[in-house]
FIFI-407864 format. One record per residue (C-alpha): x, y, z. Coordinates in steps of 0.2 Angstrom, whole numbers, padded with zeros to 4 digits. Layout:
<nodes>
NODE     X     Y     Z
NODE     X     Y     Z
...
</nodes>
This chain:
<nodes>
NODE     X     Y     Z
NODE  0047 -0026  0137
NODE  0029 -0024  0138
NODE  0028 -0005  0141
NODE  0019  0001  0125
NODE  0025  0019  0128
NODE  0043  0013  0128
NODE  0040  0003  0112
NODE  0033  0019  0103
NODE  0048  0029  0109
NODE  0060  0016  0102
NODE  0051  0017  0086
NODE  0052  0036  0085
NODE  0070  0035  0089
NODE  0073  0022  0075
NODE  0063  0034  0063
NODE  0075  0048  0067
NODE  0091  0038  0065
NODE  0100  0031  0050
NODE  0114  0024  0061
NODE  0117  0006  0058
NODE  0132 -0004  0063
NODE  0129 -0018  0050
NODE  0123 -0008  0035
NODE  0124  0010  0030
NODE  0110  0016  0019
NODE  0121  0016  0004
NODE  0126 -0002  0007
NODE  0108 -0006  0008
NODE  0105  0001 -0009
NODE  0120 -0008 -0016
NODE  0113 -0024 -0008
NODE  0096 -0022 -0017
NODE  0105 -0018 -0033
NODE  0117 -0033 -0031
NODE  0102 -0045 -0028
NODE  0094 -0038 -0044
NODE  0109 -0041 -0054
NODE  0114 -0058 -0047
NODE  0097 -0066 -0048
NODE  0091 -0074 -0064
NODE  0075 -0066 -0069
NODE  0065 -0068 -0085
NODE  0048 -0061 -0088
NODE  0041 -0062 -0106
NODE  0024 -0057 -0112
NODE  0016 -0072 -0122
NODE  0001 -0073 -0133
NODE -0016 -0073 -0125
NODE -0019 -0092 -0124
NODE -0031 -0103 -0114
NODE -0024 -0120 -0117
NODE -0011 -0120 -0103
NODE -0012 -0120 -0084
NODE -0021 -0104 -0085
NODE -0037 -0104 -0095
NODE -0054 -0097 -0098
NODE -0069 -0106 -0089
NODE -0086 -0100 -0093
NODE -0093 -0108 -0078
NODE -0081 -0098 -0067
NODE -0084 -0082 -0077
NODE -0066 -0079 -0082
NODE -0048 -0084 -0081
NODE -0043 -0097 -0068
NODE -0030 -0110 -0066
NODE -0031 -0129 -0065
NODE -0030 -0129 -0046
NODE -0042 -0115 -0044
NODE -0029 -0107 -0033
NODE -0019 -0091 -0032
NODE -0032 -0079 -0040
NODE -0044 -0078 -0055
NODE -0049 -0063 -0066
NODE -0068 -0061 -0069
NODE -0079 -0048 -0075
NODE -0088 -0036 -0063
NODE -0103 -0024 -0066
NODE -0108 -0011 -0054
NODE -0124  0000 -0055
NODE -0126  0015 -0044
NODE -0133  0033 -0045
NODE -0119  0038 -0057
NODE -0123  0024 -0070
NODE -0117  0007 -0075
NODE -0098  0002 -0074
NODE -0090 -0014 -0081
NODE -0072 -0020 -0080
NODE -0061 -0035 -0076
NODE -0057 -0038 -0058
NODE -0045 -0049 -0049
NODE -0054 -0061 -0037
NODE -0042 -0068 -0023
NODE -0049 -0077 -0009
NODE -0040 -0078  0007
NODE -0030 -0066  0018
NODE -0012 -0065  0015
NODE  0002 -0060  0027
NODE  0012 -0044  0026
NODE  0023 -0044  0041
NODE  0039 -0035  0048
NODE  0049 -0042  0062
NODE  0058 -0029  0073
NODE  0071 -0031  0087
NODE  0079 -0020  0099
NODE  0098 -0022  0098
NODE  0110 -0012  0109
NODE  0096  0001  0113
NODE  0090  0004  0095
NODE  0075 -0004  0086
NODE  0079 -0012  0069
NODE  0067 -0019  0056
NODE  0071 -0035  0046
NODE  0067 -0032  0028
NODE  0070 -0042  0013
NODE  0076 -0039 -0005
NODE  0062 -0047 -0015
NODE  0059 -0050 -0033
NODE  0042 -0050 -0040
NODE  0037 -0053 -0058
NODE  0028 -0037 -0061
NODE  0041 -0025 -0053
NODE  0048 -0012 -0065
NODE  0066 -0015 -0058
NODE  0063 -0033 -0052
NODE  0070 -0031 -0035
NODE  0062 -0020 -0021
NODE  0063 -0018 -0002
NODE  0049 -0029  0005
NODE  0043 -0034  0022
NODE  0050 -0049  0032
NODE  0036 -0060  0025
NODE  0025 -0056  0010
NODE  0014 -0072  0007
NODE -0003 -0075  0000
NODE -0014 -0089  0007
NODE -0008 -0100 -0008
NODE  0010 -0097 -0003
NODE  0009 -0101  0016
NODE -0003 -0116  0013
NODE  0009 -0122 -0001
NODE -0004 -0126 -0014
NODE  0009 -0124 -0027
NODE  0021 -0137 -0019
NODE  0034 -0124 -0014
NODE  0043 -0121  0002
NODE  0036 -0113  0017
NODE  0039 -0094  0017
NODE  0054 -0089  0028
NODE  0049 -0082  0045
NODE  0031 -0089  0043
NODE  0031 -0097  0060
NODE  0035 -0081  0069
NODE  0019 -0073  0063
NODE  0008 -0089  0066
NODE  0014 -0093  0083
NODE  0019 -0075  0089
NODE  0029 -0083  0103
NODE  0041 -0072  0113
NODE  0035 -0057  0103
NODE  0026 -0041  0107
NODE  0013 -0037  0094
NODE  0016 -0019  0089
NODE  0003 -0019  0074
NODE -0010 -0031  0068
NODE -0023 -0025  0056
NODE -0032 -0032  0041
NODE -0031 -0019  0027
NODE -0037 -0018  0009
NODE -0027 -0017 -0007
NODE -0032 -0008 -0023
NODE -0051 -0008 -0024
NODE -0050 -0003 -0043
NODE -0041 -0019 -0047
NODE -0046 -0032 -0033
NODE -0063 -0037 -0027
NODE -0062 -0035 -0008
NODE -0044 -0041 -0007
NODE -0036 -0039  0010
NODE -0020 -0043  0019
NODE -0015 -0045  0037
NODE -0003 -0031  0041
NODE  0008 -0035  0056
NODE  0024 -0029  0065
NODE  0031 -0040  0079
NODE  0045 -0036  0091
NODE  0055 -0052  0094
NODE  0064 -0055  0110
NODE  0074 -0070  0105
NODE  0089 -0070  0093
NODE  0084 -0070  0075
NODE  0094 -0080  0062
NODE  0095 -0069  0047
NODE  0097 -0076  0029
NODE  0106 -0067  0015
NODE  0089 -0061  0008
NODE  0086 -0050  0023
NODE  0094 -0036  0032
NODE  0092 -0026  0048
NODE  0089 -0008  0046
NODE  0082  0007  0056
NODE  0065  0015  0052
NODE  0075  0030  0047
NODE  0084  0020  0034
NODE  0068  0013  0027
NODE  0061  0031  0026
NODE  0077  0037  0017
NODE  0076  0023  0004
NODE  0058  0029  0000
NODE  0066  0045 -0007
NODE  0072  0034 -0021
NODE  0060  0029 -0035
NODE  0054  0011 -0035
NODE  0065  0005 -0021
NODE  0053  0002 -0007
NODE  0038 -0009 -0012
NODE  0019 -0006 -0009
NODE  0018 -0019  0005
NODE  0032 -0012  0015
NODE  0024  0005  0014
NODE  0007 -0001  0020
NODE  0014 -0010  0035
NODE  0024  0005  0040
NODE  0009  0016  0040
NODE  0000  0004  0052
NODE  0011  0008  0067
NODE -0001  0013  0081
NODE  0006  0029  0088
NODE -0011  0034  0094
NODE -0011  0022  0108
NODE  0003  0029  0117
NODE  0001  0041  0132
NODE  0019  0048  0134
NODE  0023  0056  0150
NODE  0030  0074  0151
NODE  0049  0068  0151
NODE  0046  0056  0136
NODE  0036  0069  0127
NODE  0050  0082  0129
NODE  0063  0070  0123
NODE  0052  0064  0108
NODE  0048  0082  0103
NODE  0067  0085  0099
NODE  0066  0071  0086
NODE  0054  0081  0075
NODE  0060  0094  0063
NODE  0043  0103  0062
NODE  0033  0108  0077
NODE  0017  0108  0067
NODE  0019  0089  0063
NODE  0023  0085  0081
NODE  0007  0093  0087
NODE -0003  0085  0073
NODE  0006  0068  0078
NODE  0004  0068  0097
NODE -0005  0082  0104
NODE -0022  0086  0096
NODE -0039  0078  0099
NODE -0046  0069  0084
NODE -0064  0066  0090
NODE -0073  0079  0079
NODE -0065  0074  0063
NODE -0068  0056  0065
NODE -0086  0059  0069
NODE -0088  0069  0053
NODE -0079  0057  0042
NODE -0088  0042  0049
NODE -0104  0051  0047
NODE -0101  0054  0028
NODE -0095  0036  0025
NODE -0111  0029  0034
NODE -0122  0040  0024
NODE -0114  0033  0008
NODE -0116  0015  0013
NODE -0135  0018  0018
NODE -0141  0029  0004
NODE -0143  0029 -0015
NODE -0144  0014 -0027
NODE -0130  0001 -0027
NODE -0129 -0016 -0035
NODE -0113 -0026 -0039
NODE -0111 -0043 -0047
NODE -0098 -0054 -0055
NODE -0101 -0057 -0073
NODE -0093 -0067 -0087
NODE -0076 -0059 -0092
NODE -0080 -0061 -0110
NODE -0097 -0052 -0109
NODE -0090 -0036 -0103
NODE -0095 -0021 -0114
NODE -0081 -0013 -0124
NODE -0068 -0026 -0118
NODE -0060 -0038 -0131
NODE -0044 -0046 -0136
NODE -0033 -0034 -0146
NODE -0020 -0046 -0152
NODE -0008 -0045 -0137
NODE -0020 -0041 -0122
NODE -0038 -0041 -0116
NODE -0041 -0022 -0116
NODE -0053 -0008 -0118
NODE -0051  0010 -0124
NODE -0059  0016 -0108
NODE -0049  0005 -0097
NODE -0035  0011 -0085
NODE -0027 -0006 -0087
NODE -0026 -0022 -0098
NODE -0024 -0040 -0095
NODE -0007 -0048 -0102
NODE  0000 -0065 -0100
NODE  0018 -0068 -0095
NODE  0030 -0083 -0094
NODE  0041 -0080 -0078
NODE  0057 -0087 -0071
NODE  0064 -0081 -0055
NODE  0078 -0089 -0046
NODE  0076 -0093 -0028
NODE  0057 -0092 -0027
NODE  0046 -0106 -0019
NODE  0042 -0111 -0037
NODE  0055 -0106 -0050
NODE  0045 -0106 -0067
NODE  0027 -0102 -0070
NODE  0015 -0092 -0081
NODE  0001 -0081 -0076
NODE -0010 -0066 -0081
NODE -0004 -0048 -0075
NODE -0013 -0032 -0076
NODE -0004 -0019 -0086
NODE -0008  0000 -0083
NODE -0010  0011 -0098
NODE -0001  0026 -0089
NODE  0004  0033 -0072
NODE -0009  0037 -0059
NODE -0007  0053 -0048
NODE -0009  0051 -0029
NODE -0007  0067 -0019
NODE -0009  0071  0000
NODE -0011  0090  0002
NODE -0008  0097  0020
NODE -0011  0114  0028
NODE -0004  0122  0044
NODE -0018  0131  0052
NODE -0018  0146  0063
NODE -0017  0135  0078
NODE  0000  0128  0072
NODE -0007  0111  0068
NODE -0003  0101  0052
NODE -0019  0094  0044
NODE -0020  0083  0029
NODE -0033  0083  0015
NODE -0043  0067  0013
NODE -0059  0062  0004
NODE -0072  0048  0004
NODE -0070  0037 -0011
NODE -0081  0023 -0019
NODE -0072  0010 -0030
NODE -0079 -0005 -0039
NODE -0070 -0017 -0028
NODE -0072 -0009 -0011
NODE -0074 -0022  0003
NODE -0087 -0011  0011
NODE -0092  0001 -0003
NODE -0082  0016  0002
NODE -0065  0020  0010
NODE -0055  0036  0015
NODE -0043  0041  0001
NODE -0030  0054 -0002
NODE -0036  0072 -0007
NODE -0029  0067 -0025
NODE -0032  0050 -0032
NODE -0032  0050 -0051
NODE -0030  0035 -0062
NODE -0022  0037 -0080
NODE -0038  0040 -0089
NODE -0048  0050 -0076
NODE -0053  0068 -0079
NODE -0039  0078 -0071
NODE -0049  0093 -0064
NODE -0066  0090 -0057
NODE -0067  0101 -0042
NODE -0057  0116 -0033
NODE -0046  0103 -0024
NODE -0040  0096 -0041
NODE -0038  0113 -0049
NODE -0027  0119 -0035
NODE -0016  0104 -0034
NODE -0013  0102 -0053
NODE -0009  0121 -0054
NODE  0003  0121 -0040
NODE  0011  0105 -0047
NODE  0013  0113 -0064
NODE  0022  0128 -0056
NODE  0032  0116 -0045
NODE  0026  0126 -0030
NODE  0025  0120 -0012
NODE  0030  0102 -0016
NODE  0037  0094 -0001
NODE  0039  0077 -0008
NODE  0037  0069 -0025
NODE  0042  0051 -0031
NODE  0038  0036 -0041
NODE  0032  0020 -0032
NODE  0028  0003 -0039
NODE  0011 -0005 -0036
NODE  0009 -0024 -0031
NODE  0022 -0033 -0042
NODE  0014 -0050 -0040
NODE -0002 -0045 -0049
NODE  0003 -0029 -0059
NODE  0015 -0027 -0073
NODE  0027 -0013 -0072
NODE  0014 -0001 -0063
NODE  0022  0014 -0056
NODE  0013  0030 -0050
NODE  0017  0047 -0044
NODE  0015  0050 -0025
NODE  0016  0069 -0020
NODE  0015  0078 -0003
NODE  0011  0096 -0006
NODE  0007  0111  0005
NODE -0009  0121  0003
NODE -0007  0138  0011
NODE -0021  0143  0022
NODE -0034  0153  0012
NODE -0029  0145 -0005
NODE -0044  0133 -0004
NODE -0059  0143  0002
NODE -0071  0130  0004
NODE -0070  0111  0004
NODE -0081  0101 -0008
NODE -0093  0088 -0001
NODE -0084  0073  0004
NODE -0067  0081  0008
NODE -0060  0083  0026
NODE -0045  0090  0035
NODE -0038  0078  0047
NODE -0023  0079  0058
NODE -0010  0064  0059
NODE -0018  0058  0075
NODE -0035  0056  0067
NODE -0028  0046  0052
NODE -0017  0035  0063
NODE -0033  0031  0074
NODE -0043  0027  0058
NODE -0029  0016  0052
NODE -0032  0005  0067
NODE -0049 -0001  0060
NODE -0050 -0013  0046
NODE -0055 -0006  0028
NODE -0055  0012  0033
NODE -0041  0021  0024
NODE -0037  0014  0007
NODE -0020  0008  0001
NODE -0016  0024 -0008
NODE -0018  0035  0007
NODE -0009  0023  0018
NODE  0006  0023  0006
NODE  0006  0042  0006
NODE  0006  0042  0025
NODE  0021  0031  0026
NODE  0031  0044  0016
NODE  0029  0057  0030
NODE  0045  0060  0039
NODE  0049  0068  0056
</nodes>
């Protein structure tokens, strides 16, 4: 099958369905829970020590391991028109794979997902992509096994590439870290190990309604599906329209032209990249102002996170036992995607340009609400309206807790909310905010380093 329009129709029909002859959604939940219970997992915080495999190296500006692999934690200093900011930052060279294998079976598209345990996951086991591998994993620097399904994504033989983009991770924690987000449609039979299960996109979306079940990597890959490249004929369009429960979302999804919004957003992003003072440099971790060892972690009273060390044992991993630093948050962040249905009957979403210390290209497009634990909650009319409605529990269409990257963060979970702003509630947008329909956002996702991880993850929560 090489007809992209037909592939997109299969994806939409999979999104609208939870029918699965192998696993009901409840059985998938039970499988994830059973994996958690049956897998030996031990994660223990240990004293902050530099005499083992991980250690401080002044020449390297921070915490590294003996092989200089995986990642390092260094200091970073940024100077711009708002002042000087310093903090630790994860430096992880090399682009990893986040890939989902799909297959059409008996006329329906299914996605091959795995129940994967990560050391920092708050509940250990979460639904992950078919493959989730750093460069150190797939080059086997640690001496472990080759990741399952790796060859599919390297060779891409007898497969159709549905999505293939290099996307960013959390720019407040990582320095320019990126992963290759891929979805491949396999033609050949696929041997499925006990760690993996086939499921519809609708089942994945249903599992997103449960706190901390679907991991960050699954959500970002799902958000990259390129609906915008389809040009459905009238017959297909009519059939697809019946899958949508809300006409305003359908029109936002497939009908509306996105050119004007894209020009405005790119204009603002380019202005930010070209104007103002901006300097950024890596510095010695131990030279950071207001950061120090407090007896259990490397921390600061002004920091949204702290660095802890952990001894880890996970059964079934390429390497079973190891120790490593993890970033532990000091609270829950609040990520919100407001939307509005205009007089023209089209649903549009509120986004903003946002600069973060680790941004690959200085600025990305973020959700309308992106607040870390210690951030000031209300700084403009958008914040004010969102948090007032949140307090009143008004017009909340979705709200759930989701974990962040369990391989580098310790028990970090954040609130993700989709909320309706009624027309007229927000009289004027502050500078740097934009209304954009789904087609606009889906277009921008097809370009590297444009939409940040928080916005992509919120987009993945949208349902037809």
